[in-house]
N, C-alpha and C positions, 0 to 999 in steps of 0.2 A: 484767248484766240491771238495770234501774234499777228501784227498788222504790216508792219514796215519791218525791213531787211536788218537794223540794229538790234532787234529785240529778237534776233536767232542767236546772239548772244549774249546779250542781259539778260534773258529770262533764265539762264542756267545758274545765276552768281548765286543766288541766294540755295538751293539745293546742292549742286555740284560746281560748284565755283572752282575746287582745288581739280578737280579731276582736268587731265590733258586735255588738251583741246588742239593747238599745231604744233606740228615738228619739222625741224627742216637739217639738212645735213651745213656744218661749218667747215668750209672748205680753209679755214685760218686757222681752228681746234682740230679741223679733222673727228669730228665728235658729232653727234646729233643730240639737237638743243628742243627742248621744248618747253611751250607754254601752256600756264592752265587758260583755265577761262578766266579766272579774276586777272591773271596779270595782261592776258591780251584784250580785255576788255580796259584797263590802266594803259597800256601803250599806246591802243586806239584813240582812248582818250587824249594821250600827247599828240599825235596826231590831229584831232578835232581842233585842240587851241592852236597850235602852231598854224592853221588854216586859216582859223579867226584871225590870230594875230598878223596874217599876211594881205587882209582888208577885204577876203571873199564872204560875200554873201548868199544866202539861200538861194540857190539854181543858180549858182553859178558853175561853170565848167573847169575840172582841172582833169589832167590826163597823167596816165601814168603807163609807162614805159621800163619794166621790170620782170626778171622772169618770176615764175612762181617762186612763193615763201612768204618767207612773217612781214616782211614790210609789205610785201602786198597786199596780204591781207588788212594790216593795221590804216596801209593808204585808205582800202576802201571803205574798211569801216569809219576809221574817222572822216571821212568826206560824207557818208551817209549819216552819222550823226547830227553834223550842223547843216543839213539839208543841200548837200552841195552833189552836182552831178557829176561820178566818177566817168572818164574816157578812157577806156582798155586799149592801148596799144601791143597790136603782135610783136615782141621782142626781135624777130625775124625780119617784119617788116625793111623796106626801104627807106630810104632818110624821105623819099621824095613823098609817099605815100604816107609816112607820118607826119610830115609838114601839113599835108595838104589836109588832113584827118583833124590837126591843129588849127588851121586857120578856117577851116568851113563848121568846126564847132564852137569856134568864140574862147577856146581855152586860154584861162588865164594864169594857171600854176601848170609845170609840167614837171615832175619825179620822174629820172631816169638813175640808169647806170653811175652812167659818168661823163665827162667832158666830152669824150671824142663822139658820142652819140650827139648831143645836142650841138656840137658844132656841125657836123654832117647834114644835122636837119633845118640848121641855118644857111646851109651854103644851097640850098636845094630851091630858097628863090620865091619863097612862100609870102605872103603880106602876115608875119605874125606881131603886129604893133599891139592887139590885144592883150597878148602874152607879155608879163611883168615879172613873174619868179621861176627861175629853173633851178631844182633840189637835184646836186647827185650824191649816191647813197654811195659811193667807191671812193668818189676825188675830192679835193678840199675845195675851199671855195676860191672863186675866182675874183677880180674886180671888178667892178658893177661896171657893167657896158653903158651905152647912152640911153639905153630902157629897158634891160634887164639885168635883172639881180640872180647871179650864179652862186649858191650857197649850198654847203654841205649839210649833209642832214640832222646829225647831232646840234651844230648851232642854230639850223633852223629851226629844228623841236624847243631848245631854250627860248625862241622867242617865245613859246606861246604860254611860259610862266608871267608872264603879264598877264594873261588876260582872266577877269575873273569870274562871271557865269556864261555858261555858253548858249548860245543864241537858241531859240527852239527847234525842237527836229522836226523831221519831215513828216507828211502827214501820205495817207496810202494812195492817192494821185498824182503826187509827188513824182518828178521823176527818179527813179533809182541808177542809171545807166543810157547813155549814148552809146550803143557798140554801131561800131561799123563794119559793113560786110565788107569781104574779101577785091569786091569792084572785076571780077571776072567780067562782068557785061559793061563798064564803062568807071567811071569813078567809084569810090565806095561812098554807100549811102548811108548816112547815120540813121539808127532805131531807136527810137524814142520809147524806152521800158521804164514802165511805172515802178513803183513798189507793189500795188496791188494786180500787175502782169507776174512778176514774178515768183510773189506769196501764193497767188493762185497756180501758178505754174508747180511749183513745189508740195502744195497740197494734193495735186493730182498724181505727181512722179510717186508718191507717198505710195498710193494704191498698188504700184508695181514692186516698188526695191524695198518698202516695207524694213528701213533698219532696226538693228537691236539696242538696246544701251550698250553692249560689249562689242559692239563692230568697230571695225576701225579703216580708214582710207588712205588709198593709195593715191597722190595725183599726181600727175604727168603731163596731161594735157593742156595747153596754153589756157590761162586764166584767162584773157582777153576774148576768150569765144564764150557765146553763154550757153553750151552745153555742158562743161567742165564747172563752170561759174557756178551754176544752178545745181548742180549735181554734189559734185562730191567737196565744193565750197560750202554751198548754202544749206544744202540738203545734211552733208555729215555735221558741220557743226552747229545747227539747229537741233537736230538731234541728238547732240551731248556728246558725238563721235569723236576720236581723236584722227584729227587729217594728217598725214604726212606726205612733204611735197617731193618727189622723187630727183635724183639728180640728176636725171637728164634720160632720154631715147634710151643711149649708149650704155646708161648701168642699169636698165630696169630689170633685168635678170637679175641680178645682186640685189636690189632694192627690193623686189620681191621677196627674197627668201631673208633680208634681215626687217623689213617690216612687218612682213607677215600677214598681206592685208586679209578683210573678209571681203570687202566691195571695192569694186575699182571701175571706172572707165576707161573705157579704150577705144580701138580702133580695129576693125577686120585683119587688116594686115598683121596685128599680133598675134590673134586667133590663128588665123590662116599658119603662122609661123610656126606654134607649137602644133600643129598637126601635122604639120608638114615634119617637122620633126619626129614624128612621133612614128608617122608613115614610114621616116627612113630608117629609122630602128627596126620597127616590125620586119622590115624588108632583112634585114638581117638574123632576123631570128627564123625560127624552125613553125610548121603550118600549125602545130599544138599550139603555140605563144599564140599564133595569130585569131587562133579558134579561140581561144579564152579571152582574148583581148577585146574578137570582135562580141563573144557571146556578156561579157562584162558592160560594154556600151550598150547593146540592147535591150538588157536586163534594166540597166540605171535610167532608159529611157522608158520602159514599158511603167516605170515604179513613179518614174516623173508625171507619165500619161493621167496613170491612175489617181493619185496626188490631187492631181486638177482637172480631175474629172473627163478628162481628154479620152475618145477610143483607144483602146489599144487593140493593135491589127495584129493579134499575135493567139494562140492555143497556149500558150505555157502559162498556166496556173498563178497566180499571184503567189502562193503560200511556197512555191518553189522558186522564185527569184526571190524571195525573204530570207527561203533558207540557202541560197548561195551567195546573197550580197557580201556575207562576212570574208567567204574565200573572194569573190573578185573584189574587193576591197583591199584586202593581202597581197591578192597577185599583181592588180592591175589600180587599180583608180586611187590609192595612196600615194603610189609612186608618178604620177603625174600630177597629182595635187599637190605635192612638195615641191613642183618647180614651180607652182606660182604662192609657195609660203606655207601652202600645208594648212591654210585655213577658209584659202576663197572658198566663199559660198556665193556671191551674186557678183553677175559681171556683166556689164553693160558695154555694147557696142554700136558706136557711132559714127556719122562721118558718110558712109557708104553704106551696101548693102553686106550683110554676111550671109555668106553660101550656105542654104539648110544644111548640107550635109558636116560640117565643119559645127554648126550651131549644135546637131543631133552627138555630133563625138562628144563634143564640149559639158554636154546635157547629160550624156551618159555615163560619164564623168565625176559627174557628181559635183560640176559648176554651174548654178541656174543662172542663163544669159538670158538677155532681152537687148533688142538692137532698139535703140533711141534712132529717132529720125526726126528733123523739122526746118524752121528757121531761123533766123534772128528775131523775124517778126512774130512770131510764136513763142518769144521769150524763152525757148530753147527745143523743147521735146515734144511731136504732134504725136508719135506713136512709138510703140514698142511691134519689135518684129514679129512677123506673124506667118506660119504653114497652116496646112489645111487640116493639120488637128487641133489650131487652137480655138477652141468653142467656147461659146460662153456657156462660165460654171455657175453651178449654185454657190458655191463661194464667192466669185466674184458680186454676183447680187448680194448677197450679205453684206459684202465688203463696201460695196456702194450705198447701201440703205444706212452703212454706220458710218459713211463720211457724210452723208447730206444730215445726218445725225449731230454728229461733231457738229455741224457747221452750223447749227440752230435753223435749220431749214425749215420751213411750216411746212407740214403736210395739205396734201388736197383732199377734201371728205375722211381725213381720217387716215391715210396713206398716202406712200409716195407712187409717183408713176412712173414708168419705164416706155420709150415707144421703141420698140422693137420690129425688126423684120422678120416676115414668114418663116425663113427658112433657119433664122437664126433661133427663135421660137421652138420649131420643130425638136432644134437639137435639146435646147434647153428642156423642152419639157420631156425627152427622152429620157435625161441625166435626171431631173428631178423624179420622176418616180410619184412616188404617194404623196412625196411633200408638194406636189402642184397642185392647187385649188383651182377645179374648175368656175366661171366668170357666175354657173348660174348656181353654185354652192352659195355664195354668200351675197351676192346682189337680185335684188328685183329688177324687172325689166327696164322701169323708166330711171333707175340709179345705173345703168349699165353705160360706159364711153361708147362711143362710137367706135369700134375695131377691137373693145375689150375683147381678152380672152381667156384671163386668169391671174391669179393672184402668186407669187412667193415671195417668202421672207420679206413680208408688210409692203410689198411692191404692185401696183397693181399693174401689168401688161396690154398695150394697148398696140395692136397688129397694123401694119400700114405697109404697102408695096414701095412707098414713096422715101421709107429709110434711106439715111445714105448709104451708098456703096460706092468707094472708092476702086480703082484701082490705076496701081504704079509700080510694072514689073522691077523699076529700079531697084527699089525697099520692101516687098513684098511679093514672093509668088504666086501669090492669090487674091482674088478680090475682097475687100477688107466690108465687113458689115460695122455699121455705126447703132448701137443701142443706146437712147438717151433715158438716162433718170431725171427725174426733174422733183424738186421741192415747190411747193407754192408760188408765185411770184419769180420763177428763175426766166421765165419769159410772158411776162407781162399779166394780163386781166386774169383771174383764173374763177370768178364767180358765175355762179347760174342765171342763165338772162334767155327769155323765151323759152320754147321747149324742149326739155329733153338738158341733159347735160353738155357743154363746151369750156371747153379748155381752150386758149387762144397760147400758142407758141411762137407764130412767126415775130420775126421783129419790124416795130415800126415802120412801114416806108419799105419792107423789104421786097423786090418782084424777081428775086431770082439772084444766083452770083454764080461766076465762073470758077470760084475758089473753090477747090472741093474736101476742103476743109470746114466749109461755113454748112452747116446744117439748118439755118434756122430757117433757111426760106425753103425747105422741104420737104418737111415733117411736120405730124399733127393731128389733130383731130378736124372739125369744123372749124379752120379755119377763115372764118368769116369774118373776125375782127381783127384787128393788128395791136399787137402789144404796146403798149405807153410805156414801160421801163423795163428793165433787165439788171436781172442779179445773178452774175455767172456764178458765186459761190454757191449757189441754190441747183447746180448742175453737176452731174458726172457722168462724161463721156466714156462708153466703154467700146472698146474696138474687136472686133474678134474673126475670125474665119466661120465656115460651115462646111458640113458635109455636104453641101449644094453649091458652093460656093461657085466651079464652074460652072453652074446653068444660070448664073444671075446678070442681071444687064446691070450696069454701070450708068447710074446716073449722076 
């Protein structure tokens, strides 16, 4: 099991060290350049040595004002290897905002593109007395001013040659980033994210994205934001995939065709533009072409629904859709997929709500799309986009159990346990059919949890109307139900005390929360005691819709 972010790269060295890791377009040579995992790690160590040679100690803040690319990755990895705290700055942010963040974070070293960027920040008038080094990637060194050493990156990296042994690396609870919010409600606020925060989020996101070893990623959203940072960068490299950095939004369509990614993080506007272009082309075609296109989308979405155990609102038999699939692929889907490079299989949209109609079209054309949303404070993504057809499936139950098993989560009386809302439980039981085992078939009355209804895939389900329901129309068109899968000690004490079985899941001192994502204070069996300890890795949270969603009362 990986515990800290640098291990996302280093654990590949022995098995797939020569595989491609990161790629970018070199504007000077006009060619794409690629580093293997061994080369990336070696270059990151050079940055780590240079940080140490600059007199930085574990916990010191170091800032980056760079575009997406290999230097940005090496900066981040090098800093984290020696326990420093990266402070990523947005490349298009104002000098005043950058200056404020540098002052507020107590940053001691800044890496940026050129002297013009640094001089503009200096002119903003912030107190940057703690900043002692500025490294230029594209400009030559400048004569030292009174307090700040301004040096070219190559000269700075050479200073690291004098370092013998690197200091110990980070621990799980150490800070892995200080990410500042956009400042829309006032001055930007620094969010303190630990290695454990981010690694836990990566584990949860793998549940949805599930990269294959052959996948390739195209990264074009800013790495200064945790959405792109955690997904394309950390997950992509952690899974041993090749991550290519786009030449920019203006060249994104060209890069899609050149890189041919299979996974990409994006924003709704990109998918909306694609859908708009499709509609414009359809208007120029005849009625038959439009009917064939719609039939291809509908059939593709029905196939998606069947694969995921979702209801199929159609009388068209599955056999007919399978028969027509090659025809639809040739006439419609392949042409659209080619505009994404021809290999795109997973796309994640974040930053704003994605229209359900657009999502259905993209999915129907053969590209699985998720909508991720969250806050910087959640380390990136809180949930994926849901509509009324996104029900809890049998497959998801087995995957949740597999995640707990992979985390070595201890079982509760021989099984994992899930807390589920009655509406979601009904949908799941209908989908499971004969695979669902009624509680009275495997447990005697004295061994049944309060509210327990049955078992599936090694998970015992406890039904409660207090299971969290969230409503946010800006990010999801439906009410969202939260099913919580638990191992022992996920939320405190689990031993039997008194009469009957009691599993305590409330957080110690919990008395309710205004946070709609905080389920700790609203779920449980006989929660008459408070939890004494908390192990997030022994918990998997799955969010879904329900056929009864509109009737649910939000709590």
